[in-house]
C-alpha positions as CSV (number, residue, x, y, z in Angstrom):
1,M,-0.3,-0.4,-0.3
2,K,1.2,3.5,-0.7
3,A,1.9,5.6,2.2
4,F,-0.6,8.4,2.3
5,T,0.2,11.4,4.2
6,E,-1.1,14.3,2.5
7,E,-2.9,14.5,-0.6
8,I,-3.6,17.9,-2.1
9,G,-5.8,17.4,-5.1
10,R,-9.3,18.2,-6.8
11,A,-12.3,17.1,-6.1
12,V,-15.3,16.0,-7.6
13,V,-19.3,16.3,-6.1
14,I,-21.3,13.3,-6.6
15,P,-23.8,14.4,-3.6
16,N,-26.4,11.6,-3.8
17,D,-26.8,9.3,-0.4
18,S,-27.2,6.1,-0.1
19,I,-24.7,5.2,-3.2
20,N,-24.4,1.6,-2.7
21,T,-21.6,-0.9,-4.1
22,D,-23.6,-1.9,-6.8
23,I,-24.1,1.7,-8.2
24,I,-20.5,2.2,-7.4
25,L,-19.3,-0.9,-9.2
26,P,-22.4,-3.1,-10.9
27,K,-22.2,-7.1,-10.4
28,Q,-21.5,-7.8,-13.9
29,F,-17.9,-6.4,-13.6
30,L,-16.5,-8.8,-10.5
31,K,-14.9,-11.2,-12.8
32,N,-11.2,-10.4,-11.8
33,I,-9.4,-10.6,-8.6
34,L,-6.2,-8.1,-9.7
35,K,-7.4,-4.9,-8.2
36,T,-6.8,-3.1,-11.4
37,G,-9.1,-2.7,-14.5
38,F,-12.0,-1.3,-13.0
39,G,-11.6,2.0,-13.0
40,K,-13.2,2.4,-16.4
41,D,-16.1,0.9,-15.0
42,L,-16.5,2.8,-12.0
43,F,-20.2,4.2,-11.5
44,F,-20.9,2.7,-14.8
45,D,-24.6,2.8,-14.8
46,W,-24.8,6.7,-14.3
47,R,-21.5,7.1,-16.9
48,Y,-22.3,5.6,-19.7
49,L,-25.6,6.2,-22.1
50,E,-27.1,2.8,-23.2
51,D,-25.5,3.0,-26.9
52,G,-22.4,2.7,-24.4
53,T,-21.4,6.1,-24.8
54,L,-20.6,8.5,-22.1
55,N,-23.3,10.4,-20.5
56,P,-22.3,14.0,-21.1
57,D,-24.2,15.4,-17.5
58,F,-22.7,12.8,-15.6
59,E,-19.7,14.9,-13.3
60,L,-16.7,12.3,-13.7
61,N,-17.2,12.5,-17.5
62,K,-16.5,16.5,-17.6
63,P,-13.3,17.5,-18.8
64,E,-13.1,19.5,-16.3
65,H,-12.8,16.9,-13.4
66,K,-10.5,14.7,-15.0
67,G,-7.3,13.7,-12.4
68,A,-9.7,14.6,-9.5
69,T,-8.5,12.4,-6.8
70,I,-11.0,13.6,-3.8
71,L,-14.6,12.3,-4.1
72,I,-17.3,14.2,-1.9
73,T,-20.4,12.2,-1.9
74,G,-23.6,12.2,0.6
75,T,-24.7,9.6,3.5
76,D,-24.3,6.4,3.5
77,F,-21.8,5.5,0.9
78,G,-20.9,1.7,0.5
79,S,-23.4,0.4,1.7
80,G,-24.9,-3.2,0.1
81,S,-23.0,-6.0,-0.7
82,S,-19.3,-6.4,0.9
83,R,-17.7,-6.7,-2.6
84,E,-14.0,-5.2,-2.5
85,H,-13.8,-4.4,-5.8
86,A,-16.1,-1.0,-5.4
87,V,-13.1,0.0,-3.6
88,W,-10.9,-1.0,-6.5
89,A,-12.9,0.9,-9.1
90,L,-12.3,3.9,-7.0
91,T,-8.7,3.6,-6.2
92,D,-8.3,2.3,-9.7
93,Y,-10.1,5.5,-10.9
94,G,-7.5,7.4,-9.5
95,F,-9.4,8.3,-6.2
96,K,-7.2,8.6,-2.8
97,A,-9.9,9.8,-0.3
98,V,-14.1,9.6,-0.3
99,I,-15.8,12.0,1.7
100,A,-19.0,11.2,3.1
101,G,-21.5,11.8,5.8
102,G,-20.6,7.9,6.8
103,F,-19.9,4.6,5.3
104,S,-20.9,0.8,5.5
105,D,-18.6,-0.9,8.3
106,I,-17.5,-3.2,5.4
107,F,-17.0,-0.7,3.0
108,Y,-15.1,1.2,5.1
109,M,-12.7,-1.5,6.4
110,N,-12.0,-2.3,2.4
111,A,-11.2,1.0,2.2
112,T,-8.6,0.9,4.4
113,K,-7.1,-2.1,3.6
114,N,-7.1,-0.8,0.2
115,G,-5.3,3.2,0.6
116,L,-9.0,4.6,0.0
117,L,-8.6,7.0,3.3
118,P,-12.7,7.0,4.3
119,I,-13.3,10.3,6.1
120,V,-16.8,11.2,8.2
121,L,-17.5,14.8,7.9
122,P,-21.0,16.1,8.8
123,E,-23.4,17.3,6.7
124,A,-22.4,21.5,7.9
125,D,-18.8,20.4,6.5
126,R,-19.8,18.5,3.4
127,A,-22.1,21.5,2.6
128,I,-19.5,24.2,2.5
129,L,-17.0,21.4,0.3
130,R,-19.7,21.0,-2.1
131,Q,-19.1,24.5,-3.5
132,V,-16.1,23.4,-4.4
133,K,-14.8,24.4,-8.4
134,A,-13.4,21.9,-10.9
135,D,-10.1,24.0,-10.9
136,E,-9.6,24.5,-7.2
137,L,-7.6,22.5,-4.6
138,I,-8.5,20.7,-1.3
139,T,-6.1,19.3,1.0
140,I,-6.2,16.1,3.2
141,D,-3.7,16.3,5.7
142,L,-4.0,12.9,7.6
143,P,-1.2,13.1,10.7
144,N,-3.2,16.7,11.9
145,Q,-6.8,14.8,10.5
146,V,-8.1,17.6,8.8
147,V,-9.7,18.5,5.8
148,I,-9.1,22.1,4.2
149,Y,-10.7,24.6,1.9
150,Q,-10.4,27.5,1.0
151,T,-10.0,29.4,4.5
152,Q,-11.7,26.4,6.3
153,T,-10.4,23.4,8.1
154,F,-12.7,20.6,9.1
155,H,-11.4,17.9,11.4
156,F,-12.3,14.2,10.6
157,D,-11.7,11.1,13.6
158,I,-10.0,8.1,12.4
159,N,-8.5,5.1,14.4
160,P,-4.8,5.4,15.3
161,Q,-4.3,1.8,14.2
162,W,-5.3,2.6,10.6
163,K,-3.8,6.5,10.6
164,E,-0.6,4.7,11.6
165,K,-0.8,1.9,8.6
166,F,-1.6,5.1,6.0
167,I,1.2,6.9,7.3
168,K,3.4,4.2,6.9
169,G,2.1,2.7,3.8
170,E,1.3,-0.7,5.8
171,D,-1.3,-3.4,4.8
172,D,-2.1,-5.9,7.3
173,I,0.6,-8.5,5.9
174,D,3.2,-5.6,6.0
175,H,1.7,-5.1,9.6
176,T,2.2,-8.4,10.3
177,L,5.5,-9.0,8.8
178,Q,7.0,-6.4,11.4
179,F,7.0,-9.4,13.8
180,A,8.4,-12.5,11.7
181,N,11.1,-12.9,14.4
182,Q,8.9,-13.3,17.2
183,I,6.7,-15.5,14.9
184,T,9.5,-17.8,13.3
185,A,11.0,-18.1,17.2
186,F,7.3,-19.4,18.4
187,E,7.3,-21.8,15.2
188,Q,11.0,-23.1,16.4
189,K,9.3,-23.5,20.1
190,R,6.5,-25.2,19.0
191,P,6.4,-29.0,19.7
192,N,5.9,-30.9,16.0
193,F,3.0,-33.2,16.0
194,G,3.3,-34.3,12.6
């Protein structure tokens, strides 16, 4: 996992509430487990018209939002099935963080394990952030747990253990490997029942 300390990037706003994992990445795209190649199918039913062409009215398809790395959205983001592929689609597209009013527990955990920073902010803060223009930058400062937009600073909470993993760029396997010597020592002392 890549380390995440600060993201200074452009944002795109999809203000809808209750965006579930089937909206984020429909089930017909769950055919591989490589974590890549899903970005083109992100929000498929919203991004594409019936004839397969891009929907020019959908925010991600507007040229001014190309390269956005921060998604600002509504409440209850990522509900529905537990598909990790939804997170892979967001990261493959290029998002580094999602700011929402809340996340389903499973989606939140999938995000933290795959380097996508889920940030919960109240409606009043998100109402200000929704005013962001395509050429403006938002800063996410993870060590200080703040989102900065223009002169406004918004604090967010995060579990200290997950925060440390993001800052160090460690996933669960990297974290476990820190204890490789102790694991090896334990295995060598353990009786062999075979």
